[in-house]
N, C-alpha and C positions, 0 to 999 in steps of 0.2 A: 408721428412725423412722416414715416414712409407713406402712410395712407394719404396724407395731405399732398405730398409730392406726386403721388400717383394721380390724384385728382387734377393737378396742374397739367401733367402730361396728357391726360385725357382731354383737357380743354385745348391744349396746343394741337392735339390730333385733329380737332375740328377746324383748324386754321391752315392745314397743309393740303394741297391738292395739285393735280396735274391737268385740271380742266382749263383749257385755253380761255373759256368765257368768264371764269371766276377769279383766276389768279391775278394778283395786283402787283407783284414784284417777283424777281427770281434771285435765288441765292444758293451758295454752296454750303450745305449743312456741315461738312467737315471743317470748313473755315469758321463758321459762326460759333460752333460749340467751344472753340478755343479762344474766344475773346475774353481772356481772363481778367482784363482790366475793367470789364463791365460790373463785376461783382467781387473781385478779389478772392474768388474761391478756388476750387481744385482745377487741374489743368484742362479738363474737358467736362462740360455740363450741357445736357440737352435743354435745361431750363433757360439757357441764354437765347435759344431760339424764341422762347416766349417773350423775353425782354425785347428782342428786336421786332417781333410782331406787334407788341404793344406800342412801340415807338412809331411803327408804320401806321397803325390805327390813329394815333394822335395826330400825325402829320396830315393824314388824309381826312381826318374828322369823320371817321366811319367805323362802325363796329364790325366784328366778324370778318376781318380782312384776311383772305387766304394768301399764302405765298407758294410759289413753285420752287421746291427744293431739289437740287441735284445732289446726289449722295455717292461718294466713292464706296465701292463694295467693301473696302477694308474697314469702313466704319462699323459694319455689322459685327465685327469681332474686336473692336478697339478696346483695349484693356483699360484705357483712361475713363471710359464710361462705366457706370454701374451695370450689374447684370440686368436690372430692370430696364435701364435705358436702352441697352442693346436689344432686349426683347421687344421694346416699343418700336425701335427703328426697323427691326425685322418685320414686325407686323405692318408698318407703313409700307415697306417694300412689297410685302406679299399682297397687300390690298391695292397696290398701284397708286398710293397717295404721294409717294416720292419716286423719283427716277434714279434707280441704282445703276451705276456704270462701273465697268472694270477700268476704263481709262477715260476719265471725265474730259481731259483736254480743255477746250474752250466751249464746251457744251452749254455752259451757263450763258455765254454771250450769244451763242447760236439760238437758244430759246428766246432770249430777249429780243433778238433781231426778228425772228419769225413771228413772235406774238406782240411786238411793240411794247414790251414790259421794261420798267426801270430795273437796274441791277443794284443789289445791296452787297458791296464788297469793299475790302480794304486793299485788294490786290490791284496793282497798276495795270492798265490795259493799253499803254502807249503803243506796244508792238503790234497791236491788232487793228489800228486805226485804218490801215489800208483796206482790210477786209470788211470792216464795219464802219462806213463813213459817218454814221450818226454819233460815233464816239467823239468826233470833232464837231459835228454840226449841233449836237444836243448833249453837251458835256454834263448837264444836270441829270441825265438819265443814269449816271453811275455815281452812287453815293456811298460813302463809308460810314457804317454805324460806329459811333464813338461815345465814350462816357459823357453824360450830361448831368446837370443839377437835379433833374427830376427823372432820371433814367436815360437810356441811350438816346442819342440825337443823331442827325445825319449831316454830313459835311461833304460837299461836292469835291471831287478830286481836282478838277480844273474848272474855274468859272462856274456859271450856272447858279441856280438857287440851292436851297437846302430842303426842299420838299420833293419827294419822288414824283416824277412826271412820266406819263406814258407817251409813247410815240405811236405812229401808224404801223400796222403789220407790214412786213416787207412784201413785195409782189410774190416772192416765192412762198412766203408763209400763207398768203391768201390762197394760192393755188393748192398747197399741200393740205390746208384745212378745209378745202372743198370736197375732199375725198375721204373715204374710210380705208383703213389699212389693216392688214393681217400679217402677223409674224408666223413663220413656219415652225418656230420652236413651241412645243406643247406647253400650255399653261402660262404663256407670256401674260404678265399682269397688266401690261400697257396696251398690247395690240393682239390679244387673244381672248379665248373664251374661259380661260382658267382651268385648273385641274392638272396636277402633275408638274413635271419640270424640275429644275434644279433647286427650287426652294421647297420647303416642307409643306407650306400651306398657302398656296397661291390663289390670288384673285377671289377672295371670299366676297368682295363687293361687286355687285353687278354694275358694269360700266356702260353708260349710255354711249352709243356711237358718236353722239355729238360732243362727248366729253373726252374723246381721245386726245392725247398730247400730240404735239407736232413730231413727225419723224425727224431723224437726223439725216443729213445729206452727206453721202460718201461717194465721191466720184460722180456727183450729180444724181445718184440713185437714192430714193427713200429707203432708209435703213433703220432697223430697230436699235436704239442707242444702248439697250441692255445686252442684247445677244450678238449684235454686229451682223445680223442676218438681213438680207434684202427683203423688204416688205412687199406683199402682194396688194394690188388695188382691188378693194372689195366694193367699189361703187360709190355713188355720191353720198356725202355726209348729210344727215337729216337737217332740215332747216331748224334754226333755233333762234330764240329771242331771250335776252337777259332783262329781267325786271328787278326792281329793288323796293324794299319796304323802308319808309321813312317814318319814324315816330319821334315826336317832339323836336323836329328839325334836324335829326341825325339819321343818316342811313344806317339801318341796323343789320341788314343782310341782303345779299343778292341771291337770285335763283334763276334757273334756266328752264324755259319752256321748249318743248319740241312737239311735233304733231302727234307723237306717240306717248308723250308724257305731259298731261295737264297738271295743274297744281291747285290744291285747295289751300286757302289762306284763312286763318281765323285765330280765335283765342287758343284753341288746342284741338286741331283737326285729328280725327281718328285715322284718316288715310295715311298709309306708309309714305314717307316723304313729304307730308303736309308741312306748310310753313307756319310754325307756332309763334304767336305774338304775345302770349300771356305774360311772359317775363318782363316785357317792356311797357305794359299798360298800367294806368292808374285804376283805382276802384271803379270810377264811373265808366271808363272805357271797357273794362272787363264785363260790366253789367250790360253794356250796349252791344258789344261785338260777340257774335255767336261762336260756338266752338268751331264750326266751319261756316265762314261768312261769305266768301266769294270764291268762285272757281275760274281759273284762267286757262284758256286753251289757245293753241296756235292752229289756225285753219287757213290753208292756202296762203301762208305768209302774213295773215292778219291775226292780231291778238284780240281774242274775244273774252269779255268778262261776263259772268253770270252771277247774279246775287242769289245765294242759297241760304240766306239768313232769315230771321224773323223780323228784324227791324229795318232792313233796307240799307242802302248806301248811296253813293253819289259819284258823279263824274265832274271833274273840273277841266273843261276844255281848254287846251293850251296852257294848262297849269295856273289859270287865273284863280286867285284866292278871294275875289269879290263874291260876296254871298249871292248876289243876283245872277251870277254866271253859273252857279252850281246846278247841274242837271240831276234830278233824283233818279235813282236806280232802284225800282221796287223789287221785293222778293220775287224770284223766278224770272226776272227780266234780264235780257242779255243786250250787250252793246259792244261795238267795235271800239277798241282803245286806240285812237289815232295818235300820230306823232305829237308829242307835247302834252297829251292828256294825262291826268292823274285820277286814279280811283281812290275815293275817300271813304274809308270805313267809319270814321268818327273824326271829329275835329282834331287835327294834329297827327292822324294816322293815315298816311297816303301810300299808294303803290304806283310806280310808273317806271319808265326807262331811266337808268341811273344818271345819265348825263343831263336829264331834264328835271331832276329833283334838286332844288336849291339846297346847298349845304350851309354850314356856318353855325352850328349849334354852340351855345355858350357853356358847354360842359364837356368833360373828358369821356371818351368811349369806355365801355366796360373792359376790364383787363383780364387777359387769360392767366395772369399771375395772381389774381385775387385770392386764390386758395393757398398760395405759397407761404409757408412759415417764414418768419423774419430772417432766420439764419439758415434756411434750407440750403442755400447755395454755398455755404461755408462748411457744411458737414463733411467729414472724411467718408471715403467709400467703405 
């Protein structure tokens, strides 16, 4: 049973990040783990984060939906969590997958404001409407996870719909995210190079400069939210472009390109960081799509695709699905992926910019809770 729960926690780990380009919503982990009415289990459970992530995926009709989790430092030693759960949260903190704070305050709303993300919380935000006007203008951006017939559902605090919606990044957020930042504290997992510091095992994951989270603003100065130290400006942030893979009408995952980080996409690329599609393909698609099928690069702000397969692929200009509009892409051939274009590896397997890939699949996204034993959340510690 413990092994099965550990597999679920590993799956949840793949859905938490502080990458501004990939996160789809922001939440306070210390709050979510205590939504006891979601499962009727023990006072605090990290598995409830998986339940909320699954609900978000269902609402957005998208697999592999990451969330930006703000974590109070006290959670790292919270006795209501199991020892394994505390170890997992510490690992997330060490790797910079979550943002650990001594005094979270309204950091969750600050992140939502800077990145244009929806907020998943039951806490009322009425007192902060003067600071964040979008709380009034876009009330649907703040949604409360509540028990539902098929798992957690979302209810707007005031007005608005029931599906998490994103807004625009604030002007301050756009400015902050145009620069790289460095924390003076050794081994800062968010704004440093790793190694040493107050945590035992910091920054084991190499963070791309394009994936840095937004700084906190204190007195108008960019500040490390974890250490409270003023950040140094380390120069312009690398250009980046977000692409998404759609299989069978459902966006399965997003990935980020930078000029220093191309991406291989295929059935099972050998390259570290390659985008693996095999788990979503039927038998015919697996036979057609090569282990490494296409390579995406970002050059001078343009997305370039190169076919590195044995069978070739195609481009659908402007996203047109008419067969006569498909432009073949032969092996070893390259082409610029213009706005609206989709790269088609096989019928029903397309890659493009997320906002330009039609959604609306007639089935439910994969669940991070698929490995959870039926009564796992009711077990005593």
